[in-house]
NUKOLFI-54588 format. One record per atom (N, C-alpha, C): residue in three letters; residue number from 1; atom name; x, z, y. Coordinates in nm, 4 decimals, m for minus. Layout:
<pts>
 code pos site       xx       zz       yy
  ALA NUM   CA        X        Z        Y
...
</pts>
This chain:
<pts>
 code pos site       xx       zz       yy
  UNK   1    N   0.1760   1.5992  m1.5263
  UNK   1   CA   0.2965   1.5360  m1.3809
  UNK   1    C   0.3726   1.6617  m1.3142
  UNK   2    N   0.4895   1.6592  m1.3222
  UNK   2   CA   0.5379   1.7298  m1.2459
  UNK   2    C   0.6086   1.7104  m1.1090
  UNK   3    N   0.5724   1.5961  m1.0518
  UNK   3   CA   0.6713   1.5804  m0.9191
  UNK   3    C   0.5143   1.4481  m0.8529
  UNK   4    N   0.5286   1.5145  m0.6962
  UNK   4   CA   0.3991   1.4566  m0.6354
  UNK   4    C   0.4393   1.3680  m0.5073
  UNK   5    N   0.5764   1.2942  m0.5064
  UNK   5   CA   0.5759   1.2545  m0.4006
  UNK   5    C   0.7225   1.1435  m0.4317
  UNK   6    N   0.7473   1.0221  m0.3795
  UNK   6   CA   0.8498   0.9578  m0.4308
  UNK   6    C   0.8873   0.8748  m0.2762
  UNK   7    N   0.9914   0.8365  m0.2644
  UNK   7   CA   1.0102   0.7822  m0.1544
  UNK   7    C   1.1041   0.5852  m0.1880
  UNK   8    N   1.1873   0.5847  m0.2903
  UNK   8   CA   1.2338   0.4662  m0.2980
  UNK   8    C   1.1179   0.3656  m0.3631
  UNK   9    N   1.1145   0.2435  m0.3602
  UNK   9   CA   1.0841   0.1764  m0.4419
  UNK   9    C   1.0240   0.1490  m0.5673
  UNK  10    N   1.1335   0.1989  m0.6339
  UNK  10   CA   1.1264   0.2341  m0.7706
  UNK  10    C   1.0548   0.3516  m0.8367
  UNK  11    N   1.1332   0.4532  m0.7602
  UNK  11   CA   1.0190   0.5677  m0.7784
  UNK  11    C   0.9484   0.5767  m0.7797
  UNK  12    N   0.8718   0.4992  m0.6329
  UNK  12   CA   0.7036   0.4713  m0.6158
  UNK  12    C   0.6011   0.4288  m0.6908
  UNK  13    N   0.6771   0.3453  m0.7646
  UNK  13   CA   0.5787   0.2824  m0.8847
  UNK  13    C   0.6014   0.3489  m1.0032
  UNK  14    N   0.7208   0.4137  m0.9938
  UNK  14   CA   0.6537   0.5071  m1.1458
  UNK  14    C   0.5980   0.6501  m1.1044
  UNK  15    N   0.5775   0.6163  m1.0072
  UNK  15   CA   0.4945   0.7612  m0.9717
  UNK  15    C   0.3240   0.7322  m0.9566
  UNK  16    N   0.2907   0.6016  m0.9356
  UNK  16   CA   0.1977   0.5148  m0.9156
  UNK  16    C   0.1280   0.5224  m1.0772
  UNK  17    N   0.2031   0.4913  m1.1468
  UNK  17   CA   0.2095   0.4581  m1.3139
  UNK  17    C   0.1774   0.6564  m1.3567
  UNK  18    N   0.2631   0.7119  m1.3106
  UNK  18   CA   0.2441   0.8657  m1.3900
  UNK  18    C   0.1544   0.9174  m1.3456
  UNK  19    N   0.0833   0.8922  m1.2069
  UNK  19   CA  m0.0364   0.9587  m1.1416
  UNK  19    C  m0.1612   0.9345  m1.2265
  UNK  20    N  m0.1552   0.7365  m1.2287
  UNK  20   CA  m0.2388   0.6997  m1.3155
  UNK  20    C  m0.2509   0.7180  m1.4343
  UNK  21    N  m0.1797   0.7401  m1.5198
  UNK  21   CA  m0.1877   0.7983  m1.6628
  UNK  21    C  m0.2377   0.9356  m1.6828
  UNK  22    N  m0.1932   1.0366  m1.5346
  UNK  22   CA  m0.2267   1.1618  m1.5745
  UNK  22    C  m0.4240   1.1637  m1.5105
  UNK  23    N  m0.4623   1.0902  m1.4086
  UNK  23   CA  m0.5730   1.0700  m1.3821
  UNK  23    C  m0.6418   1.0409  m1.5091
  UNK  24    N  m0.6159   0.9078  m1.5611
  UNK  24   CA  m0.6693   0.8841  m1.7027
  UNK  24    C  m0.6487   1.0076  m1.8138
  UNK  25    N  m0.5704   1.0967  m1.8418
  UNK  25   CA  m0.5917   1.1382  m1.9544
  UNK  25    C  m0.6186   1.2812  m1.9292
  UNK  26    N  m0.6369   1.3122  m1.8091
  UNK  26   CA  m0.7606   1.4124  m1.7443
  UNK  26    C  m0.8815   1.3717  m1.7368
  UNK  27    N  m0.8989   1.2628  m1.6990
  UNK  27   CA  m1.0670   1.2090  m1.6713
  UNK  27    C  m1.1034   1.2764  m1.5479
  UNK  28    N  m1.0208   1.2551  m1.4755
  UNK  28   CA  m1.0806   1.2996  m1.3376
  UNK  28    C  m1.1404   1.1715  m1.2741
  UNK  29    N  m1.2094   1.2165  m1.1363
  UNK  29   CA  m1.2812   1.1003  m1.0765
  UNK  29    C  m1.1840   1.0218  m0.9981
  UNK  30    N  m1.0685   1.0354  m0.9414
  UNK  30   CA  m1.0248   0.9601  m0.9022
  UNK  30    C  m0.8391   0.9918  m0.8696
  UNK  31    N  m0.7497   0.9052  m0.8443
  UNK  31   CA  m0.6460   0.9812  m0.7711
  UNK  31    C  m0.6001   0.9128  m0.6601
  UNK  32    N  m0.5615   0.9670  m0.5663
  UNK  32   CA  m0.5444   0.9283  m0.4393
  UNK  32    C  m0.3929   0.9488  m0.3844
  UNK  33    N  m0.3425   0.8429  m0.3461
  UNK  33   CA  m0.1716   0.8261  m0.2690
  UNK  33    C  m0.2164   0.8009  m0.1172
  UNK  34    N  m0.1179   0.8644  m0.0850
  UNK  34   CA  m0.1195   0.8651   0.1120
  UNK  34    C   0.0464   0.8901   0.0923
  UNK  35    N   0.0659   0.7879   0.2170
  UNK  35   CA   0.1689   0.7779   0.2769
  UNK  35    C   0.1812   0.8849   0.3583
  UNK  36    N   0.3360   0.9296   0.3933
  UNK  36   CA   0.3644   1.0091   0.4126
  UNK  36    C   0.3464   1.0140   0.6019
  UNK  37    N   0.3064   1.1312   0.6799
  UNK  37   CA   0.2885   1.1134   0.8031
  UNK  37    C   0.4238   1.0669   0.9015
  UNK  38    N   0.4853   1.0950   0.8254
  UNK  38   CA   0.6388   1.0441   0.9065
  UNK  38    C   0.6777   0.9040   0.9184
  UNK  39    N   0.5480   0.7992   0.8801
  UNK  39   CA   0.5498   0.6422   0.8699
  UNK  39    C   0.5240   0.6099   1.0604
  UNK  40    N   0.4651   0.7133   1.1149
  UNK  40   CA   0.4367   0.7146   1.2216
  UNK  40    C   0.5863   0.7402   1.3249
  UNK  41    N   0.6810   0.8466   1.2973
  UNK  41   CA   0.7871   0.8553   1.3307
  UNK  41    C   0.8967   0.7205   1.3153
  UNK  42    N   0.9238   0.7061   1.1604
  UNK  42   CA   1.0053   0.5942   1.1330
  UNK  42    C   1.0106   0.4521   1.1401
  UNK  43    N   0.8798   0.3992   1.1507
  UNK  43   CA   0.8474   0.2934   1.1391
  UNK  43    C   0.8974   0.1724   1.2156
  UNK  44    N   0.8409   0.2606   1.3813
  UNK  44   CA   0.9150   0.1792   1.4902
  UNK  44    C   1.0557   0.1392   1.4690
  UNK  45    N   1.1289   0.2262   1.4549
  UNK  45   CA   1.2617   0.2168   1.4790
  UNK  45    C   1.3211   0.1062   1.3319
  UNK  46    N   1.2943   0.1012   1.1964
  UNK  46   CA   1.2909   0.0360   1.1032
  UNK  46    C   1.2115  m0.1387   1.1539
  UNK  47    N   1.1028  m0.0970   1.1698
  UNK  47   CA   1.0966  m0.2619   1.2169
  UNK  47    C   1.1398  m0.3350   1.3265
  UNK  48    N   1.2153  m0.2371   1.4493
  UNK  48   CA   1.2852  m0.3122   1.5232
  UNK  48    C   1.3897  m0.3832   1.4437
  UNK  49    N   1.4660  m0.2405   1.3627
  UNK  49   CA   1.6242  m0.3188   1.3406
  UNK  49    C   1.5863  m0.4450   1.2211
  UNK  50    N   1.4956  m0.4222   1.1609
  UNK  50   CA   1.3978  m0.5489   1.0639
  UNK  50    C   1.3934  m0.6667   1.1532
  UNK  51    N   1.3387  m0.6633   1.2907
  UNK  51   CA   1.3284  m0.8069   1.3533
  UNK  51    C   1.4771  m0.8565   1.4478
  UNK  52    N   1.4975  m0.7578   1.4383
  UNK  52   CA   1.6786  m0.7556   1.4887
  UNK  52    C   1.7490  m0.8480   1.4105
  UNK  53    N   1.7240  m0.7825   1.2849
  UNK  53   CA   1.8036  m0.8710   1.1648
  UNK  53    C   1.7406  m1.0189   1.1651
  UNK  54    N   1.6012  m1.0398   1.1538
  UNK  54   CA   1.5557  m1.1831   1.1643
  UNK  54    C   1.5842  m1.2659   1.3040
  UNK  55    N   1.6142  m1.1834   1.3990
  UNK  55   CA   1.6330  m1.2603   1.5368
  UNK  55    C   1.8056  m1.3367   1.5095
  UNK  56    N   1.8953  m1.2478   1.4269
  UNK  56   CA   2.0095  m1.2889   1.4093
  UNK  56    C   2.0554  m1.3778   1.3011
  UNK  57    N   1.9468  m1.4134   1.2145
  UNK  57   CA   1.9546  m1.5153   1.1351
  UNK  57    C   2.0332  m1.4513   1.0329
  UNK  58    N   1.9881  m1.3719   1.0199
  UNK  58   CA   2.0660  m1.2337   0.8642
  UNK  58    C   1.9035  m1.2867   0.7236
  UNK  59    N   1.9583  m1.3476   0.6284
  UNK  59   CA   1.8615  m1.3776   0.5670
  UNK  59    C   1.8256  m1.2346   0.4315
  UNK  60    N   1.9527  m1.1586   0.4605
  UNK  60   CA   1.9243  m1.0362   0.3643
  UNK  60    C   1.7603  m0.9793   0.3346
  UNK  61    N   1.7383  m0.9152   0.2687
  UNK  61   CA   1.5896  m0.8790   0.2426
  UNK  61    C   1.4807  m0.9690   0.2946
  UNK  62    N   1.5013  m1.0763   0.3174
  UNK  62   CA   1.3686  m1.1794   0.3732
  UNK  62    C   1.3198  m1.2750   0.2477
  UNK  63    N   1.3596  m1.2435   0.1160
  UNK  63   CA   1.3020  m1.3114   0.0172
  UNK  63    C   1.1778  m1.2289  m0.0577
  UNK  64    N   1.1264  m1.2516  m0.0988
  UNK  64   CA   0.9666  m1.1825  m0.1458
  UNK  64    C   1.0213  m1.1265  m0.2817
  UNK  65    N   0.9646  m1.0029  m0.2949
  UNK  65   CA   0.9746  m0.9649  m0.4321
  UNK  65    C   0.8153  m0.9882  m0.5040
  UNK  66    N   0.8332  m0.9945  m0.6264
  UNK  66   CA   0.7189  m1.0149  m0.7232
  UNK  66    C   0.6180  m1.1469  m0.6427
  UNK  67    N   0.6915  m1.2050  m0.6068
  UNK  67   CA   0.5868  m1.3519  m0.5256
  UNK  67    C   0.5316  m1.2890  m0.3595
  UNK  68    N   0.5847  m1.1347  m0.3097
  UNK  68   CA   0.4717  m1.0922  m0.2223
  UNK  68    C   0.5551  m1.1012  m0.0827
  UNK  69    N   0.4801  m1.1068   0.0117
  UNK  69   CA   0.5136  m1.1571   0.1389
  UNK  69    C   0.6801  m1.0855   0.1567
  UNK  70    N   0.7392  m1.1445   0.2348
  UNK  70   CA   0.8635  m1.0174   0.2792
  UNK  70    C   0.8234  m0.9471   0.3719
  UNK  71    N   0.9250  m0.8420   0.3323
  UNK  71   CA   0.9147  m0.7093   0.4367
  UNK  71    C   0.9519  m0.7533   0.5657
  UNK  72    N   1.0181  m0.8607   0.6126
  UNK  72   CA   1.0538  m0.8534   0.7699
  UNK  72    C   0.8968  m0.9338   0.7957
  UNK  73    N   0.7624  m1.0147   0.7047
  UNK  73   CA   0.6830  m1.0274   0.7339
  UNK  73    C   0.5968  m0.9256   0.7440
  UNK  74    N   0.5989  m0.8728   0.6368
  UNK  74   CA   0.4892  m0.7103   0.6310
  UNK  74    C   0.5263  m0.6498   0.7785
  UNK  75    N   0.6531  m0.6169   0.8415
  UNK  75   CA   0.6844  m0.5511   0.9029
  UNK  75    C   0.6534  m0.6012   1.0768
  UNK  76    N   0.6342  m0.7339   1.0385
  UNK  76   CA   0.5968  m0.7833   1.1999
  UNK  76    C   0.4937  m0.7721   1.2628
  UNK  77    N   0.3753  m0.7273   1.1640
  UNK  77   CA   0.2708  m0.6900   1.2389
  UNK  77    C   0.2554  m0.5500   1.2413
  UNK  78    N   0.3490  m0.5129   1.2273
  UNK  78   CA   0.3065  m0.3192   1.1966
  UNK  78    C   0.2392  m0.2423   1.3286
  UNK  79    N   0.1608  m0.2038   1.3398
  UNK  79   CA   0.0850  m0.1611   1.4282
  UNK  79    C   0.0077  m0.0462   1.4073
  UNK  80    N   0.0964   0.0188   1.3227
  UNK  80   CA   0.0408   0.1874   1.2636
  UNK  80    C  m0.0280   0.2874   1.4141
  UNK  81    N  m0.1653   0.2685   1.3896
  UNK  81   CA  m0.2114   0.3988   1.5061
  UNK  81    C  m0.2589   0.5235   1.4379
  UNK  82    N  m0.1817   0.6057   1.4763
  UNK  82   CA  m0.1816   0.7793   1.4314
  UNK  82    C  m0.3545   0.8101   1.4567
  UNK  83    N  m0.4396   0.7418   1.5204
  UNK  83   CA  m0.5625   0.7835   1.5654
  UNK  83    C  m0.6151   0.7879   1.4359
  UNK  84    N  m0.5800   0.6424   1.3112
  UNK  84   CA  m0.6633   0.5894   1.2080
  UNK  84    C  m0.6146   0.6722   1.0929
  UNK  85    N  m0.5275   0.7737   1.0822
  UNK  85   CA  m0.4617   0.8274   0.9952
  UNK  85    C  m0.3657   0.7625   0.9089
  UNK  86    N  m0.3357   0.8411   0.8569
  UNK  86   CA  m0.1996   0.7643   0.7727
  UNK  86    C  m0.2739   0.6654   0.6585
  UNK  87    N  m0.2076   0.5773   0.5945
  UNK  87   CA  m0.2840   0.4705   0.5188
  UNK  87    C  m0.2876   0.5470   0.3517
  UNK  88    N  m0.3842   0.5211   0.2992
  UNK  88   CA  m0.4264   0.5724   0.1615
  UNK  88    C  m0.4779   0.5077   0.1114
  UNK  89    N  m0.4755   0.5035  m0.0232
  UNK  89   CA  m0.5546   0.4242  m0.1482
  UNK  89    C  m0.6015   0.5251  m0.2677
  UNK  90    N  m0.7308   0.5155  m0.3384
  UNK  90   CA  m0.7542   0.5983  m0.3990
  UNK  90    C  m0.7605   0.4967  m0.5215
  UNK  91    N  m0.7488   0.5536  m0.6504
  UNK  91   CA  m0.7686   0.4519  m0.7579
  UNK  91    C  m0.8186   0.5234  m0.8926
  UNK  92    N  m0.9809   0.4662  m0.9357
  UNK  92   CA  m1.0305   0.5543  m1.0223
  UNK  92    C  m1.1485   0.4405  m1.0534
  UNK  93    N  m1.1515   0.4459  m1.1896
  UNK  93   CA  m1.2787   0.3706  m1.2836
  UNK  93    C  m1.2641   0.2492  m1.2872
  UNK  94    N  m1.0833   0.1928  m1.2799
  UNK  94   CA  m1.0835   0.0375  m1.2722
  UNK  94    C  m1.1338  m0.0132  m1.1332
  UNK  95    N  m1.1126   0.0889  m1.0489
  UNK  95   CA  m1.1047   0.0211  m0.8756
  UNK  95    C  m1.0374   0.0728  m0.7614
  UNK  96    N  m0.9948   0.0509  m0.6848
  UNK  96   CA  m0.9358   0.0796  m0.5514
  UNK  96    C  m0.9514   0.0726  m0.4266
  UNK  97    N  m0.9531   0.1995  m0.3924
  UNK  97   CA  m1.0533   0.2271  m0.2501
  UNK  97    C  m0.9844   0.2315  m0.1634
  UNK  98    N  m1.0011   0.1556  m0.0507
  UNK  98   CA  m0.8896   0.1726   0.0624
  UNK  98    C  m1.0090   0.1272   0.2132
  UNK  99    N  m0.9202   0.1824   0.2890
  UNK  99   CA  m0.9926   0.1430   0.4275
  UNK  99    C  m0.9110   0.1054   0.5120
  UNK 100    N  m0.9643  m0.0304   0.5922
  UNK 100   CA  m0.8516  m0.1079   0.6663
  UNK 100    C  m0.9329  m0.1457   0.7535
  UNK 101    N  m0.8252  m0.2329   0.8876
  UNK 101   CA  m0.8385  m0.2662   0.9795
  UNK 101    C  m0.8922  m0.3974   0.9119
  UNK 102    N  m0.9867  m0.4938   1.0604
  UNK 102   CA  m0.9720  m0.6512   0.9864
  UNK 102    C  m0.8683  m0.7365   0.9901
  UNK 103    N  m0.7951  m0.7135   1.0557
  UNK 103   CA  m0.6070  m0.7318   1.0519
  UNK 103    C  m0.5691  m0.7308   0.8960
  UNK 104    N  m0.5761  m0.6046   0.8379
  UNK 104   CA  m0.5525  m0.5617   0.7352
  UNK 104    C  m0.6275  m0.6188   0.6226
  UNK 105    N  m0.7150  m0.6334   0.6271
  UNK 105   CA  m0.8497  m0.7176   0.5299
  UNK 105    C  m0.7679  m0.8277   0.5334
  UNK 106    N  m0.7769  m0.9226   0.6182
  UNK 106   CA  m0.6702  m1.0797   0.5946
  UNK 106    C  m0.5747  m1.0191   0.5608
  UNK 107    N  m0.4738  m0.9644   0.5484
  UNK 107   CA  m0.3594  m0.9242   0.4870
  UNK 107    C  m0.3860  m0.9466   0.3251
  UNK 108    N  m0.4837  m0.8674   0.3197
  UNK 108   CA  m0.5492  m0.7966   0.2038
  UNK 108    C  m0.5657  m0.9057   0.1129
  UNK 109    N  m0.6477  m1.0082   0.1798
  UNK 109   CA  m0.7100  m1.1036   0.0938
  UNK 109    C  m0.5976  m1.1805   0.0484
  UNK 110    N  m0.5135  m1.1829   0.1880
  UNK 110   CA  m0.3530  m1.2925   0.1359
  UNK 110    C  m0.2928  m1.2509   0.0490
  UNK 111    N  m0.2854  m1.1159   0.0297
  UNK 111   CA  m0.2110  m1.0579  m0.0944
  UNK 111    C  m0.2605  m1.0330  m0.2398
  UNK 112    N  m0.4168  m1.0704  m0.2299
  UNK 112   CA  m0.4573  m1.1082  m0.3689
  UNK 112    C  m0.4382  m1.2439  m0.4399
  UNK 113    N  m0.3889  m1.3265  m0.3383
  UNK 113   CA  m0.3256  m1.5009  m0.4417
  UNK 113    C  m0.1898  m1.4393  m0.4839
  UNK 114    N  m0.1484  m1.3271  m0.4809
  UNK 114   CA  m0.0214  m1.3016  m0.5551
  UNK 114    C  m0.0541  m1.1731  m0.6663
  UNK 115    N  m0.1633  m1.1663  m0.6549
  UNK 115   CA  m0.2216  m1.0788  m0.7592
  UNK 115    C  m0.3631  m1.1277  m0.8225
  UNK 116    N  m0.3764  m1.1892  m0.8891
  UNK 116   CA  m0.5197  m1.2523  m0.9387
  UNK 116    C  m0.5831  m1.1751  m1.0121
  UNK 117    N  m0.5532  m1.1010  m1.1018
  UNK 117   CA  m0.6121  m1.0091  m1.1522
  UNK 117    C  m0.7460  m0.9176  m1.1309
  UNK 118    N  m0.6543  m0.8863  m0.9591
  UNK 118   CA  m0.7393  m0.8135  m0.8780
  UNK 118    C  m0.8325  m0.8397  m0.8027
  UNK 119    N  m0.9572  m0.8267  m0.7826
  UNK 119   CA  m1.0496  m0.9262  m0.6478
  UNK 119    C  m1.0975  m0.7958  m0.6250
  UNK 120    N  m1.1918  m0.8540  m0.4573
  UNK 120   CA  m1.2567  m0.7635  m0.3943
  UNK 120    C  m1.3621  m0.7732  m0.4633
  UNK 121    N  m1.4412  m0.6797  m0.4784
  UNK 121   CA  m1.5548  m0.5922  m0.5121
  UNK 121    C  m1.6861  m0.5954  m0.4241
  UNK 122    N  m1.6502  m0.4992  m0.3385
  UNK 122   CA  m1.7017  m0.4743  m0.1872
  UNK 122    C  m1.6987  m0.4061  m0.0962
  UNK 123    N  m1.7018  m0.4913   0.0327
  UNK 123   CA  m1.6350  m0.4932   0.1628
  UNK 123    C  m1.8028  m0.3838   0.2756
  UNK 124    N  m1.7436  m0.2770   0.2904
  UNK 124   CA  m1.8575  m0.2261   0.3632
  UNK 124    C  m1.7824  m0.2070   0.4955
  UNK 125    N  m1.8733  m0.2122   0.5845
  UNK 125   CA  m1.8897  m0.1850   0.7472
  UNK 125    C  m1.9313  m0.0599   0.8263
  UNK 126    N  m1.8543   0.0215   0.7789
  UNK 126   CA  m1.9474   0.1582   0.8259
  UNK 126    C  m1.9782   0.1508   0.9949
  UNK 127    N  m2.1184   0.1683   1.0180
  UNK 127   CA  m2.1415   0.1297   1.2136
  UNK 127    C  m2.0439   0.2407   1.2891
  UNK 128    N  m2.0141   0.3647   1.1750
  UNK 128   CA  m1.9811   0.5208   1.2762
  UNK 128    C  m1.8260   0.4873   1.2641
  UNK 129    N  m1.7801   0.3836   1.2380
  UNK 129   CA  m1.6495   0.3615   1.2070
  UNK 129    C  m1.5681   0.2341   1.2190
  UNK 130    N  m1.4593   0.2275   1.2717
  UNK 130   CA  m1.3696   0.0962   1.2973
  UNK 130    C  m1.3006   0.0589   1.1621
  UNK 131    N  m1.3010  m0.0818   1.1623
  UNK 131   CA  m1.2356  m0.1312   1.0120
  UNK 131    C  m1.3552  m0.1345   0.9550
  UNK 132    N  m1.3382  m0.0973   0.8170
  UNK 132   CA  m1.3930  m0.1527   0.6736
  UNK 132    C  m1.3618  m0.0612   0.5863
  UNK 133    N  m1.4204  m0.0974   0.4442
  UNK 133   CA  m1.3981   0.0162   0.3481
  UNK 133    C  m1.3881  m0.1176   0.1953
  UNK 134    N  m1.3051  m0.0870   0.1285
  UNK 134   CA  m1.2811  m0.2288   0.0153
  UNK 134    C  m1.2673  m0.1582  m0.0656
  UNK 135    N  m1.3229  m0.2061  m0.1957
  UNK 135   CA  m1.3390  m0.1698  m0.3294
  UNK 135    C  m1.2680  m0.2715  m0.4027
  UNK 136    N  m1.1518  m0.2846  m0.4417
  UNK 136   CA  m1.0795  m0.3834  m0.5311
  UNK 136    C  m1.0817  m0.3587  m0.6881
  UNK 137    N  m1.1907  m0.4434  m0.7339
  UNK 137   CA  m1.0818  m0.4455  m0.9022
  UNK 137    C  m0.9997  m0.4317  m0.9453
  UNK 138    N  m0.9497  m0.3012  m1.0233
  UNK 138   CA  m0.8356  m0.3415  m1.0741
  UNK 138    C  m0.7882  m0.2735  m1.2185
  UNK 139    N  m0.8357  m0.4250  m1.2979
  UNK 139   CA  m0.8912  m0.4320  m1.4454
  UNK 139    C  m0.7143  m0.4473  m1.4989
  UNK 140    N  m0.6336  m0.3813  m1.5103
  UNK 140   CA  m0.5091  m0.4058  m1.5506
  UNK 140    C  m0.4584  m0.2813  m1.5825
  UNK 141    N  m0.2860  m0.2851  m1.6227
  UNK 141   CA  m0.2080  m0.1792  m1.6828
  UNK 141    C  m0.1918  m0.1262  m1.5964
  UNK 142    N  m0.1450   0.0156  m1.5664
  UNK 142   CA  m0.0702   0.0910  m1.4757
  UNK 142    C   0.0295   0.0561  m1.3981
  UNK 143    N   0.1058  m0.0205  m1.4725
  UNK 143   CA   0.2595  m0.0505  m1.4090
  UNK 143    C   0.1688  m0.1404  m1.3261
  UNK 144    N   0.1037  m0.2941  m1.3426
  UNK 144   CA   0.0749  m0.3731  m1.2625
  UNK 144    C  m0.0633  m0.3354  m1.1466
  UNK 145    N  m0.0979  m0.2152  m1.1747
  UNK 145   CA  m0.1424  m0.1383  m1.0543
  UNK 145    C  m0.1128  m0.0582  m0.9826
  UNK 146    N   0.0243  m0.0154  m1.0037
  UNK 146   CA   0.1219   0.0518  m0.9962
  UNK 146    C   0.2323  m0.0572  m0.8545
  UNK 147    N   0.2533  m0.1802  m0.9245
  UNK 147   CA   0.2919  m0.3275  m0.8814
  UNK 147    C   0.1695  m0.2923  m0.7057
  UNK 148    N   0.0906  m0.3480  m0.7749
  UNK 148   CA  m0.0371  m0.3977  m0.6628
  UNK 148    C  m0.0038  m0.2771  m0.5219
  UNK 149    N  m0.0511  m0.1652  m0.5659
  UNK 149   CA  m0.0835  m0.0579  m0.4683
  UNK 149    C   0.0388  m0.0432  m0.3839
  UNK 150    N   0.1706  m0.0779  m0.3895
  UNK 150   CA   0.2872  m0.0521  m0.3649
  UNK 150    C   0.2905  m0.1718  m0.2698
  UNK 151    N   0.2354  m0.2983  m0.3297
  UNK 151   CA   0.2558  m0.3828  m0.2304
  UNK 151    C   0.1409  m0.4188  m0.1436
  UNK 152    N   0.0069  m0.3268  m0.1790
  UNK 152   CA  m0.0567  m0.3138  m0.0263
  UNK 152    C  m0.0324  m0.2288   0.0729
  UNK 153    N   0.0263  m0.1026   0.0022
  UNK 153   CA   0.1168  m0.0028   0.1134
  UNK 153    C   0.2375  m0.1168   0.1940
  UNK 154    N   0.3003  m0.1728   0.1287
  UNK 154   CA   0.3586  m0.2073   0.2205
  UNK 154    C   0.3598  m0.3866   0.2946
  UNK 155    N   0.3129  m0.4301   0.2483
  UNK 155   CA   0.1954  m0.5615   0.3232
  UNK 155    C   0.0530  m0.5407   0.3822
  UNK 156    N  m0.0133  m0.4924   0.3293
  UNK 156   CA  m0.1153  m0.4619   0.3948
  UNK 156    C  m0.1103  m0.3458   0.4954
  UNK 157    N  m0.0330  m0.3006   0.5001
  UNK 157   CA  m0.0113  m0.1196   0.6008
  UNK 157    C   0.1210  m0.1633   0.6783
  UNK 158    N   0.1564  m0.2126   0.6188
  UNK 158   CA   0.3215  m0.3101   0.6517
  UNK 158    C   0.4219  m0.1648   0.7130
  UNK 159    N   0.3960  m0.1034   0.5630
  UNK 159   CA   0.4955   0.0099   0.5906
  UNK 159    C   0.6295   0.0022   0.5378
  UNK 160    N   0.7405   0.0666   0.6121
  UNK 160   CA   0.8834   0.0231   0.5664
  UNK 160    C   0.9071   0.0348   0.4526
  UNK 161    N   1.0206  m0.0241   0.3766
  UNK 161   CA   1.0713   0.0074   0.2165
  UNK 161    C   1.1135   0.1094   0.2052
  UNK 162    N   1.1714   0.2168   0.2556
  UNK 162   CA   1.1619   0.3521   0.2499
  UNK 162    C   1.0740   0.4987   0.2458
  UNK 163    N   0.9091   0.3892   0.2837
  UNK 163   CA   0.8106   0.5102   0.3174
  UNK 163    C   0.8150   0.6123   0.1669
  UNK 164    N   0.7781   0.7231   0.2302
  UNK 164   CA   0.7483   0.7753   0.1428
  UNK 164    C   0.5797   0.8170   0.0821
  UNK 165    N   0.5854   0.8229  m0.0276
  UNK 165   CA   0.4253   0.8014  m0.0858
  UNK 165    C   0.3723   0.9437  m0.1552
  UNK 166    N   0.2278   1.0380  m0.1551
  UNK 166   CA   0.2508   1.1522  m0.2181
  UNK 166    C   0.1278   1.0857  m0.2872
  UNK 167    N   0.1123   1.1878  m0.3890
  UNK 167   CA  m0.0244   1.2185  m0.5188
  UNK 167    C  m0.0845   1.3129  m0.4350
  UNK 168    N  m0.1855   1.2761  m0.3470
  UNK 168   CA  m0.2479   1.4166  m0.2594
  UNK 168    C  m0.3922   1.4557  m0.3373
  UNK 169    N  m0.4565   1.4123  m0.4214
  UNK 169   CA  m0.5426   1.4609  m0.4503
  UNK 169    C  m0.5324   1.3783  m0.6816
  UNK 170    N  m0.5568   1.4809  m0.7891
  UNK 170   CA  m0.5757   1.3910  m0.9100
  UNK 170    C  m0.6435   1.4715  m0.9752
</pts>
């Protein structure tokens, strides 16, 4: 792998595919994707802009991508809390691992309706942490896994369409 970050939606999906392929080739334990810290700086501005255009009756960008929740719907509930850290996902051995709040878990369960091959395997509620840890079965090709990972970042965590993602461990 020669690149470890991407910002445009198509570039992010290619990055996920490349990183998953490299992870499988190297037989590493897992690959970790993390949103750039800048989501805390720019998300409020982009969210407010999206909401303002929705109020004005502008339908541009309000259609769903691949049957997923629309961008404006995903961003309506955007409440990133810097104290929780930046959103991340790990993929390894056919499983996606992520931490989320109860509200984000509800959005994840809703998103799974659009990705029927993906199923929640385990939900753990640690006593010493807010939220839950979720393991999602991801028995699919790297392209479909990449689509799902991007949808989780966008829909579950409510990240803007132009967020940057990093491969932080491979």
